[in-house]
Chimera marker file (.cmm) of the C-alpha trace (Angstrom):
<marker_set name="trace">
<marker id="1" x="0.000" y="0.000" z="0.000" r="1" g="1" b="0" radius="0.5"/>
<marker id="2" x="1.304" y="3.458" z="-0.842" r="1" g="1" b="0" radius="0.5"/>
<marker id="3" x="2.022" y="5.492" z="2.296" r="1" g="1" b="0" radius="0.5"/>
<marker id="4" x="0.556" y="8.593" z="0.642" r="1" g="1" b="0" radius="0.5"/>
<marker id="5" x="-2.891" y="7.015" z="0.648" r="1" g="1" b="0" radius="0.5"/>
<marker id="6" x="-2.735" y="4.901" z="3.780" r="1" g="1" b="0" radius="0.5"/>
<marker id="7" x="-5.047" y="5.835" z="6.656" r="1" g="1" b="0" radius="0.5"/>
<marker id="8" x="-3.745" y="7.968" z="9.504" r="1" g="1" b="0" radius="0.5"/>
<marker id="9" x="-4.760" y="8.394" z="13.124" r="1" g="1" b="0" radius="0.5"/>
<marker id="10" x="-7.021" y="11.315" z="13.956" r="1" g="1" b="0" radius="0.5"/>
<marker id="11" x="-7.050" y="13.320" z="17.215" r="1" g="1" b="0" radius="0.5"/>
<marker id="12" x="-9.149" y="10.674" z="18.987" r="1" g="1" b="0" radius="0.5"/>
<marker id="13" x="-6.770" y="7.881" z="17.988" r="1" g="1" b="0" radius="0.5"/>
<marker id="14" x="-9.161" y="6.378" z="15.451" r="1" g="1" b="0" radius="0.5"/>
<marker id="15" x="-8.064" y="5.546" z="11.939" r="1" g="1" b="0" radius="0.5"/>
<marker id="16" x="-9.411" y="8.071" z="9.462" r="1" g="1" b="0" radius="0.5"/>
<marker id="17" x="-9.297" y="7.432" z="5.733" r="1" g="1" b="0" radius="0.5"/>
<marker id="18" x="-8.742" y="10.388" z="3.423" r="1" g="1" b="0" radius="0.5"/>
<marker id="19" x="-11.991" y="11.593" z="1.873" r="1" g="1" b="0" radius="0.5"/>
<marker id="20" x="-10.352" y="12.553" z="-1.437" r="1" g="1" b="0" radius="0.5"/>
<marker id="21" x="-7.668" y="11.186" z="-3.695" r="1" g="1" b="0" radius="0.5"/>
<marker id="22" x="-4.290" y="12.732" z="-2.965" r="1" g="1" b="0" radius="0.5"/>
<marker id="23" x="-4.159" y="14.284" z="-6.435" r="1" g="1" b="0" radius="0.5"/>
<marker id="24" x="-7.370" y="16.236" z="-5.741" r="1" g="1" b="0" radius="0.5"/>
<marker id="25" x="-6.632" y="17.347" z="-2.177" r="1" g="1" b="0" radius="0.5"/>
<marker id="26" x="-5.297" y="20.830" z="-1.395" r="1" g="1" b="0" radius="0.5"/>
<marker id="27" x="-5.458" y="22.364" z="-4.886" r="1" g="1" b="0" radius="0.5"/>
<marker id="28" x="-4.415" y="25.832" z="-3.675" r="1" g="1" b="0" radius="0.5"/>
<marker id="29" x="-1.163" y="24.777" z="-2.021" r="1" g="1" b="0" radius="0.5"/>
<marker id="30" x="-0.490" y="22.293" z="-4.810" r="1" g="1" b="0" radius="0.5"/>
<marker id="31" x="-0.713" y="25.037" z="-7.440" r="1" g="1" b="0" radius="0.5"/>
<marker id="32" x="1.578" y="27.386" z="-5.500" r="1" g="1" b="0" radius="0.5"/>
<marker id="33" x="4.070" y="24.578" z="-4.874" r="1" g="1" b="0" radius="0.5"/>
<marker id="34" x="4.109" y="23.455" z="-8.506" r="1" g="1" b="0" radius="0.5"/>
<marker id="35" x="4.465" y="26.986" z="-9.917" r="1" g="1" b="0" radius="0.5"/>
<marker id="36" x="7.318" y="27.742" z="-7.522" r="1" g="1" b="0" radius="0.5"/>
<marker id="37" x="9.190" y="24.530" z="-8.348" r="1" g="1" b="0" radius="0.5"/>
<marker id="38" x="8.871" y="25.126" z="-12.095" r="1" g="1" b="0" radius="0.5"/>
<marker id="39" x="10.066" y="28.721" z="-11.845" r="1" g="1" b="0" radius="0.5"/>
<marker id="40" x="12.676" y="28.570" z="-9.061" r="1" g="1" b="0" radius="0.5"/>
<marker id="41" x="13.534" y="24.905" z="-8.471" r="1" g="1" b="0" radius="0.5"/>
<marker id="42" x="12.731" y="22.601" z="-5.596" r="1" g="1" b="0" radius="0.5"/>
<marker id="43" x="15.441" y="23.926" z="-3.255" r="1" g="1" b="0" radius="0.5"/>
<marker id="44" x="13.967" y="27.446" z="-3.300" r="1" g="1" b="0" radius="0.5"/>
<marker id="45" x="10.404" y="26.295" z="-2.589" r="1" g="1" b="0" radius="0.5"/>
<marker id="46" x="10.674" y="24.482" z="0.737" r="1" g="1" b="0" radius="0.5"/>
<marker id="47" x="8.068" y="26.817" z="2.269" r="1" g="1" b="0" radius="0.5"/>
<marker id="48" x="5.409" y="25.875" z="-0.310" r="1" g="1" b="0" radius="0.5"/>
<marker id="49" x="6.341" y="22.194" z="-0.297" r="1" g="1" b="0" radius="0.5"/>
<marker id="50" x="5.936" y="22.025" z="3.485" r="1" g="1" b="0" radius="0.5"/>
<marker id="51" x="2.677" y="24.022" z="3.346" r="1" g="1" b="0" radius="0.5"/>
<marker id="52" x="1.292" y="21.450" z="0.896" r="1" g="1" b="0" radius="0.5"/>
<marker id="53" x="2.410" y="18.553" z="3.115" r="1" g="1" b="0" radius="0.5"/>
<marker id="54" x="0.708" y="20.156" z="6.131" r="1" g="1" b="0" radius="0.5"/>
<marker id="55" x="-2.492" y="20.551" z="4.122" r="1" g="1" b="0" radius="0.5"/>
<marker id="56" x="-2.357" y="16.921" z="2.961" r="1" g="1" b="0" radius="0.5"/>
<marker id="57" x="-1.842" y="15.711" z="6.529" r="1" g="1" b="0" radius="0.5"/>
<marker id="58" x="-4.842" y="17.780" z="7.628" r="1" g="1" b="0" radius="0.5"/>
<marker id="59" x="-6.858" y="15.971" z="4.933" r="1" g="1" b="0" radius="0.5"/>
<marker id="60" x="-5.831" y="12.620" z="6.427" r="1" g="1" b="0" radius="0.5"/>
<marker id="61" x="-2.913" y="11.627" z="4.198" r="1" g="1" b="0" radius="0.5"/>
<marker id="62" x="0.266" y="10.150" z="5.663" r="1" g="1" b="0" radius="0.5"/>
<marker id="63" x="2.978" y="12.149" z="3.884" r="1" g="1" b="0" radius="0.5"/>
<link id1="1" id2="2" r="1" g="1" b="0" radius="0.2"/>
<link id1="2" id2="3" r="1" g="1" b="0" radius="0.2"/>
<link id1="3" id2="4" r="1" g="1" b="0" radius="0.2"/>
<link id1="4" id2="5" r="1" g="1" b="0" radius="0.2"/>
<link id1="5" id2="6" r="1" g="1" b="0" radius="0.2"/>
<link id1="6" id2="7" r="1" g="1" b="0" radius="0.2"/>
<link id1="7" id2="8" r="1" g="1" b="0" radius="0.2"/>
<link id1="8" id2="9" r="1" g="1" b="0" radius="0.2"/>
<link id1="9" id2="10" r="1" g="1" b="0" radius="0.2"/>
<link id1="10" id2="11" r="1" g="1" b="0" radius="0.2"/>
<link id1="11" id2="12" r="1" g="1" b="0" radius="0.2"/>
<link id1="12" id2="13" r="1" g="1" b="0" radius="0.2"/>
<link id1="13" id2="14" r="1" g="1" b="0" radius="0.2"/>
<link id1="14" id2="15" r="1" g="1" b="0" radius="0.2"/>
<link id1="15" id2="16" r="1" g="1" b="0" radius="0.2"/>
<link id1="16" id2="17" r="1" g="1" b="0" radius="0.2"/>
<link id1="17" id2="18" r="1" g="1" b="0" radius="0.2"/>
<link id1="18" id2="19" r="1" g="1" b="0" radius="0.2"/>
<link id1="19" id2="20" r="1" g="1" b="0" radius="0.2"/>
<link id1="20" id2="21" r="1" g="1" b="0" radius="0.2"/>
<link id1="21" id2="22" r="1" g="1" b="0" radius="0.2"/>
<link id1="22" id2="23" r="1" g="1" b="0" radius="0.2"/>
<link id1="23" id2="24" r="1" g="1" b="0" radius="0.2"/>
<link id1="24" id2="25" r="1" g="1" b="0" radius="0.2"/>
<link id1="25" id2="26" r="1" g="1" b="0" radius="0.2"/>
<link id1="26" id2="27" r="1" g="1" b="0" radius="0.2"/>
<link id1="27" id2="28" r="1" g="1" b="0" radius="0.2"/>
<link id1="28" id2="29" r="1" g="1" b="0" radius="0.2"/>
<link id1="29" id2="30" r="1" g="1" b="0" radius="0.2"/>
<link id1="30" id2="31" r="1" g="1" b="0" radius="0.2"/>
<link id1="31" id2="32" r="1" g="1" b="0" radius="0.2"/>
<link id1="32" id2="33" r="1" g="1" b="0" radius="0.2"/>
<link id1="33" id2="34" r="1" g="1" b="0" radius="0.2"/>
<link id1="34" id2="35" r="1" g="1" b="0" radius="0.2"/>
<link id1="35" id2="36" r="1" g="1" b="0" radius="0.2"/>
<link id1="36" id2="37" r="1" g="1" b="0" radius="0.2"/>
<link id1="37" id2="38" r="1" g="1" b="0" radius="0.2"/>
<link id1="38" id2="39" r="1" g="1" b="0" radius="0.2"/>
<link id1="39" id2="40" r="1" g="1" b="0" radius="0.2"/>
<link id1="40" id2="41" r="1" g="1" b="0" radius="0.2"/>
<link id1="41" id2="42" r="1" g="1" b="0" radius="0.2"/>
<link id1="42" id2="43" r="1" g="1" b="0" radius="0.2"/>
<link id1="43" id2="44" r="1" g="1" b="0" radius="0.2"/>
<link id1="44" id2="45" r="1" g="1" b="0" radius="0.2"/>
<link id1="45" id2="46" r="1" g="1" b="0" radius="0.2"/>
<link id1="46" id2="47" r="1" g="1" b="0" radius="0.2"/>
<link id1="47" id2="48" r="1" g="1" b="0" radius="0.2"/>
<link id1="48" id2="49" r="1" g="1" b="0" radius="0.2"/>
<link id1="49" id2="50" r="1" g="1" b="0" radius="0.2"/>
<link id1="50" id2="51" r="1" g="1" b="0" radius="0.2"/>
<link id1="51" id2="52" r="1" g="1" b="0" radius="0.2"/>
<link id1="52" id2="53" r="1" g="1" b="0" radius="0.2"/>
<link id1="53" id2="54" r="1" g="1" b="0" radius="0.2"/>
<link id1="54" id2="55" r="1" g="1" b="0" radius="0.2"/>
<link id1="55" id2="56" r="1" g="1" b="0" radius="0.2"/>
<link id1="56" id2="57" r="1" g="1" b="0" radius="0.2"/>
<link id1="57" id2="58" r="1" g="1" b="0" radius="0.2"/>
<link id1="58" id2="59" r="1" g="1" b="0" radius="0.2"/>
<link id1="59" id2="60" r="1" g="1" b="0" radius="0.2"/>
<link id1="60" id2="61" r="1" g="1" b="0" radius="0.2"/>
<link id1="61" id2="62" r="1" g="1" b="0" radius="0.2"/>
<link id1="62" id2="63" r="1" g="1" b="0" radius="0.2"/>
</marker_set>
């Protein structure tokens, strides 16, 4: 099973499955991250990459 789509524990300790596919979750941070990486390279975009990871974790993904 891919760790990006495996269930994670929620605040109550129960397993919560993501409600969306990872490709469709967090479109705003995904767009900012992708545009930054294309224009400036991955090393310069750590802020947007981490913001997207935080958003994905909030959606229930284990990234």
